[in-house]
C-alpha positions, 0 to 999 in steps of 0.5 A: 182860425180865420188867419189859418184859413187865409194862410191855407187859401194863399198856399193854393192860390184861393181867395178868402171871400167870407168872414169866419161866421159865414165862411163855410157857406161862402166857400162852398158857393164862391171859393174858386181856384185862381191862377197867376199867368206867367211868361219867362224869357231866359237870360243869356249870361245871367239866367239865375238873376231875375227881373220881374215885370208885373201887374194884377188882372183881377178887379172888383167883380160885379154888382147884382143889379143896375144898368152897368153891373161890371167893374171893368177895371180898365185903369185898375189894373188892365192898364198895368197888364197891357204894359206887362204884355207890351214889355214882354213883346218888346224884350222878346223882339230885342232878344238881348236880355242877359238876365232872366225876365219874368212877366206875371199877371197876378190874381186876387190882388183886390182881395188881399194880394194872394197871387203875389203872396203865392208867387213870392213864396215860390221864387228865390227872393235872393235871385230877384234883382228887381221888380217892376210892378205896374199899377194904374198908369192910364191917367195923367199923374199930378205932374201931367204928361210924361211923368209917373211915380215910384212907391218906396222911392227912398228905399232903394236906388231903383228909381235913381237908376231908372231916371239916369237911363232916361237922361235927355228925355222929358220923362220924369220918375218922381217919389210917391207923392201920397205917403199917407196912403202907404201905397208901397205896402198895398200892391203886389210889390209888397211881399217881395219887398218884405224879403229885401227885393227892390220891388216897387210899384210904378203908377200915375194914379192921382190917389186924391183925385181919381173919380173912377177909382174902384168905380163901375165907370173905370172903363177904357174910354176914361184912359189917356192911351197916348200918355199910357203908351209913353209911360210903357216906353219909358219903363222899357228904356229905363229898365234896359241897364237892369235887364242887361245886367249892367245895373243892380238896384240896392236891396230894400232893408 
């Protein structure tokens, strides 16, 4: 029954807030409609081939008591949403994308990835050429500035293409250094990746040493905005050959 409830919630974009024993009460009090926010720039010569840029806009909510009760989620994942908005503005200004670009801010990632699940069920996965999921880029990576990592790096040549497009730049894309954390399967890229899409998450988060991760202290004053800007710029430049239809990443098996 619990699995059925969760599936039905996902179909209509609702989060599942309770356990089976208190489900009815919790749904009546806390169940609310939630929406993905999507923008599209149609492709010029390849409109039926999609490149997705995504992040999640939800976080952990609030605490009932205390001086600071709001989980702002500045790094997790307002930093990623900032990147998606900036990339949308950048590509719209360039106006030279041959493939259709889809920019999406997902809901309900923190309670089970319901937003990305719904999105994945309602898009033709075989037409999605690549997915750039951007998650927690507001702090330096373990390699310092001008670097980030790509989850599931070895599962397609997505990362290799990005790094090739940055040849001559000091910026480096690395494989995920935290394989034990199973990050490839824990973010909004996972559902499309399961359908074969080269869908990867780009991050700088030091998963073994992020003091503000899922804490009330995850606020904007803890972010390295200059480094975050360089990450966003590097994503924009490294994605160009995919956006323009010159490179097509291999599919995830």
